[in-house]
N, C-alpha and C positions, 0 to 999 in steps of 0.2 A: 328269516325274519326280515321284514323291509327295511333299509336305512331310514330312519326319521329325514323327512324335507326338512331343509333350513332355509328360511325365507327372511330376507331382510327388506323392508320397504321404507324404512325412514331413512333418507339420506340418498345413497345410493342403490338403486335396486339390485339384487341378486338373489339367485335360488341355487342351494346346492344340496346334492345326496351323500351325506356323509360328509368328507373333506372334498368332494369331486364339485365343482361348480357346474350347473348345466346349463343357466341362463345365457344367452348372447345379446349383441345388438345388433346382429345383420339383417338388413334388409327383408330378407325370406322371411324371417323369423318374428317380424315387427308384430303382423296378426296374432300370431299362435301367442305370445306373453302378452298381447294385447287382451285378450280372451282371459287369459290365465289370470290378468290380474283384476279383471270384471267379475271372474266368478270367486275369486278369493276376497275382494273387498264386499261381495254379497253372501259371503260362504254360509251364512244362517237362513239363506232364501232359495227356492227355486226358481231357475230364471228361463224362460220361454224361448223356444227357437226363433220365434220373432224378434225377440227383446234382442238377442245376441249377432241377428243378423243387422238389426239398426245399428247396432254398436259397431259393428268390424265395417259394415259397408253402409256408411248413412247418406250418402252422395250418389254412389253407384255401384247396384248390386249387380253381381255374376249373373249371367245367365240361369244357373240353376244354385241359387244361395243356401238351400237345405243340403244338397248336395257338398257342396263349397265349402258349408259349416262341420259337417259329418267329417269331411277330410280333415279338416283341420283340428277337431279335436281326437282322432285317431293319432294323429301325430304330439298331441299334446301329453295323450295317455301315456304314448312310447317312451316321450321324453322322461316323464316322470317317474316310468318303472321300464328302464332299460332292460332289465333282465325278463321281465315278462311275467314274473310271479307275483303272489299277493295280489290283495285287493287294488282296486283303482283309485285314486284322487279325485275324479271325476265319475259321476254317475249319471244314469240317464232314465228316467221313469215317468211315467204318465204326460209325455211331451216335454218335458223341461230337463235343464241339467243342472247340477247340484254338488256343490263341494261336499264330500265324503266327510260327516261329523266322527264318524267311528274310528277314523287313522288318525293318530298324534301327529301334530307337526312342531316345529319348533319357530313360531313367528314372534319376530320381535315387537309387534305394536300389542299382542296379548300378553306377553312379559311387560312390558311397559306399563299396560294398564293395571297388571298384576301389583306391580310394586308400589304403584300410588295407592292402591287398595289399602295392601300390608302396612302403609305411611300413617292412613286414614284410620285404622283399626288399633293403634296403639297411642297409649298416652305418655309414653316414655320420650323424653326428647330426643336422646341421644339415638335410641332405636329408629325413633321416625326420620332423622336425619339421614340414617343410613339408608333409609329404603329412597327417601327424595333424592339422595345423591345418585344413586342408581339408577333410578327412572330418568335423571336429567341426564347422564352419561351416554344412556341410550338414544337419545334424540339426537342424530347426526344431520338432520334437516328433515324437511316438511316431505310428508306421507306422498309416495310416488311422485317425487317431485317432477320427474322427467314426465310426466303425464299431466300436470295440472290444469293446462287447457281444455281437457276432455271435463264435461260438465258433470259426468257421474263420479269424477275423482273427488269435487271440490268439498260435498259433504264432510266424506270421512277428513281430507285434509284439512279442514277447518277445526272439525273436531279435535283433532290431534293436536294441532298448534295451540287452540285453546288451552288444554289438558298440560301441555308442557309449559305455557306461560303462568298457568296457577300453579304447576308443581315448582317452579321456578321461585314465584311470589312466597310459596310455602316455606321453602327450602333458604331463602333470604329472611324470613322473619325469624326463623330457628336461629340462623347468627347474630339478627339484630337484638334477639335476647338475651344472648351472651356476648356482647360487644364485640363481637369477630367481624366490624367493618370491613377489613381488608378481604377476607374469605367473599362478603358480598360485591366485592371489585372484582374478584377475578370470576365469582360465578357469573355475574351480567357480561362481562367481556364475551367468554365464552357464548353465552347465550346469545348476543348482539350479532357472532359471526353467524348462528343459525336464522336468526330472525332480523336482518336489520333493518327494519322498518317498523319495529316495533317501539311506541315510545315509552311505556311502562318501563322497560327494560332501561332505558336512559336515565329515566326519575331518580329508578333505584341506585345506579352505578353513581349519577351525579352527589346525590345525597350522601353515599357513603363515603365519596371523596371527599365531600366538605365536611363531614364528621371527623376524618383523618386528618384534616388541614392542607390537602391535596389540592387547593384551589386553582392552579395552571391549569390540571388536567381536567379538575371538573370544567373549567370553560373549556377547555379544547374537546371534550365531547358535547358540550353545548353547542359549539359552532358545528361539530360535526353531524348533528341530527340535523340542526337548522339548514344547514348546507344539504344535505340530503335529501329532506323534502322538500326544498325548493328546485334542486337538479330533476328529482323523480317525479314530482307530482305538481310542481308548480304552485305550493302551497305552504302555509308556515306552520310550523306546529303549534298544539291547541295553546289559550291563554294560560291554564294551570301548567303547562311544561316551562311557559316563558316567564311567569313567575320565580321559575327558581332562580332566574338570574340576579334577582335584585339582591338577595344573601352573598351572591359569588363576588359581585363586584364592590359591594361594600365591605367585605369581608375583611379586604387586603389592606385596608385604608386604615386612619387613625380610630382609635378606639371611640366608643358611643358615648354622649352622655346620655343620663336615665330619661330629663326631660324632653330630648328631641325625641329618644323612640317612644314616651307615652303621647305626645302630640302626633308623630305619624300613626301609630295603634288607634288614638280618637279619632283620626282622620278616615281610618279604616272603618271605624263603626259607623260611619254618617253615610254610608254607600248605600242606596235604595237597591230595594229588588232581592232576590232569591240569594244566598250565598251559593256559589257552586265551588265545589273543591272534588280533589281525586280521592278516589277509593280508599286509600290510605287514612285520610285526612276524616275521611267519613266514617270508617272504623273506629279512630280515636275519639271521635265527638258522642259517636254512640256508647262507648264505655264511659266518657265524661258523663252524659245524661244518665247513665245508670248510677253514678254517684251523685248526682245533683242534690237527692236528700240533705246528704252530711256539708254539701258546699253551702246552699243556701241559709244555715244556720249563721254563718260567719261573715263578717266585711270581706274582700279580697283585696289583696296587695300585690302589686307589681314589683318585682325585684332583679335589680341587674349584679351579677357577680364578675369580676373582674380579675382573671388571672395574671396578677403582675410581678414581674421577675424581680428579686430583691436588688440584685447588681448588675453585672453585664447580663446581655442578651444571650439568652441559653440555645444551646441548637435546636432545630425544629424537631427530631425525634423526641427531644427531652419534654418539648411542648407538648407533642401529640401524646407522648405518655402522662404527662401530668393533667391534660384534660379529659383523657379518659379516666384517670384516677378520680380525678373532682367529679366528673359524671357518676361514676358508680356510689360516692360519698352523699351525692345528692338524693342518688334514687335508695338508697338503704336508709336515711335519716329523714326524709320528708314523709308527710303523708300520702296515703292513697289519694286524696281529692286532689293535692297540689300537681301543678304541671312544671314541666320542664324543658327547656327549649336552648339549641345551641346557637345563638344569634351570631358570632363572629368566631374567629379562630381562638379566639380565648377569651370570650365573653358567654356567658348563660344569663335566659331569661327566664324568671319563675311568676307562676301565678299561686300565692299562698292563701288559704285559709286561716283567719286568725280572728279572736275576740276583740284585739287591741294592737296597737303599733308594735307594744313590746312583747306580745307571743310571736309575731312575725320574724322579730328580731331575735328573740331567743332560738327559734327554729334554726337561723343562719349561724348564731354562736354553736349550737352543735355541728353544724355540718363544718365551719369554719375548724372546731376540735377534731374533729375526725380526719378530717384532709392532714392537719399537722403531723397526725400519727404516720400517714405513707411517706414513704422513701423520697416524692416528689414535693412533700409539703414544707421541707427547709430551704428549698429553692426560690419557693414565691410566696407573696402577699395575698391573700385574699380581698379585694376592694367592694365593698358591699353597698348598695342603695336601695331603698326601700320608698315606695308611695302607695296609699290607698287607692285603690280606683274608684273614681266618680266626684275626688275630692280635689 
């Protein structure tokens, strides 16, 4: 029985038979492994001799290219099956070469896709998270990263990169739903090591750091990505990414006045033209539109809740845990049609639907009562301001 071929294509390329590595980077073996990579990438197709000759010798064909290809394929077959027994991984039929679909292989990208499919097939959040984490950990770099200059690698490279970024985003969303923002931070830092130019990863990272109150680190990563884009491409990040800085530099300053916040928000609504937003914001607006029937029945109130310490200033870690507790109280107490957003390190903005001002105030009384029962509730006062939108 043949030992199963183990192939790693994400990050550092390698091929092993059992525990024995057989791939190498020597000059003599470059074309051998190049044709291997091409057939592997196109393993569901039959590849003509002419196509392979064009791939291997794009500029200077040998005197007898078909013979040279035949010799190279003979060497490759022996490399993949050194004992000479069993079936060949490379088939030749009807004038074409083809990867043998009947022989099992241990291929990282196939397992990568399988884990993502399993995550999509389950409704259990914990099980989904396990599969997503396994998939993310398998991505150690781009597909055949040492050959990204080859035109035939690009479609597969881009495909697996998009799949990876989507998987990171899906995993981050599971952490967000359970309030595990430190997990999002660690996830994004590792993902940025693999894909350092992806703006979306920095957005997730910076937003998680801001929610955790780690504004200094958020600023550092904001500057890091801005400098990276300037040095690598001579360009600036997108307008949406730059808008992240507004909350960062304000949140460490003095506490905000509701009138000033309302005036700023009213100014934002006066902008002309289409509203352009990130994918995450788009998803939130879409969910809000689904609930619009409920919201349109009532006036909407803008609320500001400030977490104020009762005596001496508490430690940062106590502020962080208190902010998380308050956020959970808000999410548990307010209705599905209401909106919550953290505006600074100790303040939350709310959009509340209610018949009258007293109904909106009653909702915030429930929040205050629930928060007072939390361990952190004895350390802080909640200052609340309300103003009806449009008045």
